[in-house]
N, C-alpha and C positions, 0 to 999 in steps of 0.2 A: 458432550457431543451427542447429537442425535444419531441413533443407530443407522439411519438411512444416509447420512452425510458421506461416508466413505464410498458408498455405491454411487451416489449422485456425482461425486468428484471423479470417480473412475470413468463413468459414462461420459462426462464432460471431456476428460482427457482423451478418451478414445475418439470422440467426435472432432476434437480440435487440439491435438497435442502441442502445436506451436503456441497456442494461446493459454494453455493451462500449465504446462511445465512440469507437472508431477502427477503421480497416480493416486496419491492420498493427500488429505489436508495437512497443513502444518501442525507440528507438535506443540504441546503446551510449553515446552522448553524454549522453542523458537519464538512463540508468541510473547512469552514473558520477557525474554531477552530484548525484544524489540520495544515493547511497551514501557519497560523500565527506563528507557533512554529519555523519556519526556518528563518535563516539570508540569504536572497536570493542574496544579492550582493556578498557573499563569495562562493556560491554553484557552484562547477565545474561539478559535476555529481550526479544525483539522480535517484532513481527508485520508481515506484509505483506498488505495488503488489495487484492484484485483482482490476484492473481499472474499470471493469464493463462497464457501459454506459458513464463513464467519469465525474461523479458528482464531484469527487475530482480533476480529471485531469484539468477541466476547471479553477479551482482556482489556481492550479500549473501553468498553462499556463499564467495566468494573472500576476504572480509574477516572473517567471523564466527569467533569462537573456538569450539573444540570444546565447551566447557562452556556456551555460550550456548543458551538454549532459543529455538527458532524456530517460530512458528505462521504458516502460510500459509492464506489465505482465497481461494477461487475457486469461484464458483457453477457454472460450466460443468463438467459431470461428466467429460468427456473430458480437458479441460485439467487438472482436479484429479487425475485418475488418472495422467496423465503426470508431474505434479509429484511425486506420491507415489513413483512408480517412480524418478525421477531423484534425488530427495532423501529417501531412506528414513528419515533421522534427524529430519526435520522433521515436525511434525504438520500435517495438511491438513484444513480444514473448509470447508463449503459456504456459510456465511452470516455475513458480517461484522457484521450487525446483532445477532448473538448473541455478540459478541466476549467480553464478561465471562463469560458462561456457559461458553464453551469454555476460557477461561483457567483458570477454577476446576477444570474437568475435568483440566487439565494441572498443577494445583497451582501456578499462576503467580498471584502477587498483584498485581504491577504490571509494566508494560513500560517499558523505557528509551526505545525508539524504536518508532514505528509508521510504516511506509512505505505509501503508497497510490497506486494507479493508478486508483482508482474515479472514474467520471465523475459526480461529485456533482451537478452542475447538471442532469443528465439525469433524476435521480430525482424522484419526488413529494416535496413538502416534508416530509411525515411521515417517510418513510424517510431523507431527508437529515438531518433533525434527530435521529433515532434514532442514525444512524451517528456524527454529530459528538458526541453525548452519550456514546455507548459509548467512543469514542476518548478523550474527556476523562477519563472515569472510569478507563480502563485504564492511562493513563500515570502514572508516578511523578511526584512533585512535581518540576517543572523538566524533565520528559521532553519529547522532541521528536516532533512530528508532521511528517513530511516527505512532501509530496504533490505530484503534478503535476496540472495542469489545463490545458485548452486556452484558457482565458480568465481574466479577473480577477473573474468574477462571484461567486466564493466568498469574496472578501476580507472583505466585511462580515460574513457569517455566521461565518467563522472567527475574526474579531477579537473576537467576543463572549466566547469562552472561551479564546482563545490570544493571546499576543503574537506578531505576525508579525514575526520577526526579519529576514527578507529574502525577496524574491521575485526569482528569477533566470530570465531568458528563455533557453531552449535552442532556438536556431534550427535546429540540425541534428537535427531530428526531424520526422516527418510525422504530423500537422501540427505546427508549432512549438509548444512547450509552456512553461508557467511552472512552476518548482519553488518551492513555498511551504515555508519552514522556519519552523515555529510552535512556540513554547515554551508549555507549559501554564501558565496563570495560576493563582496560588495563591488558595485561598479564605481569607477572613478569619473 
């Protein structure tokens, strides 16, 4: 981690606490717990929502195949610019609520995995529902949505469109976090 990242993260939190959700970046324990949920040899396209300073992106980068298309979403302009500089092969966008639109710009039809650090429960219900709908539509049949949250408040909302396969507590994170591993439900 770059020594400026915690300062940048704290500044971003102070400017917009509802959109950042924490005062420091995710721990390596949390990032590792999330990234190990994926089968990387099979992944053709993935997205990370709320990439921040790249705490989880670093672990994705270590696992992802060169042929895998990676889309990063970060609304903070400074953080997004840093991500583009650090990961020039990845596409960076400002608005995860327009996930499908940006996927089409990249000629990506479906995603194998979506990783998220977005603080869903901090958002207004309309935005939260839009994000969950975009995630559902973006995933391939059986695709995984892997997200961390600081509470279990999203369990009911997520279970409407996903099978929650497991929820793992990661105590070595500030604050401790829950990793949700959700499989897309098939429509009949």
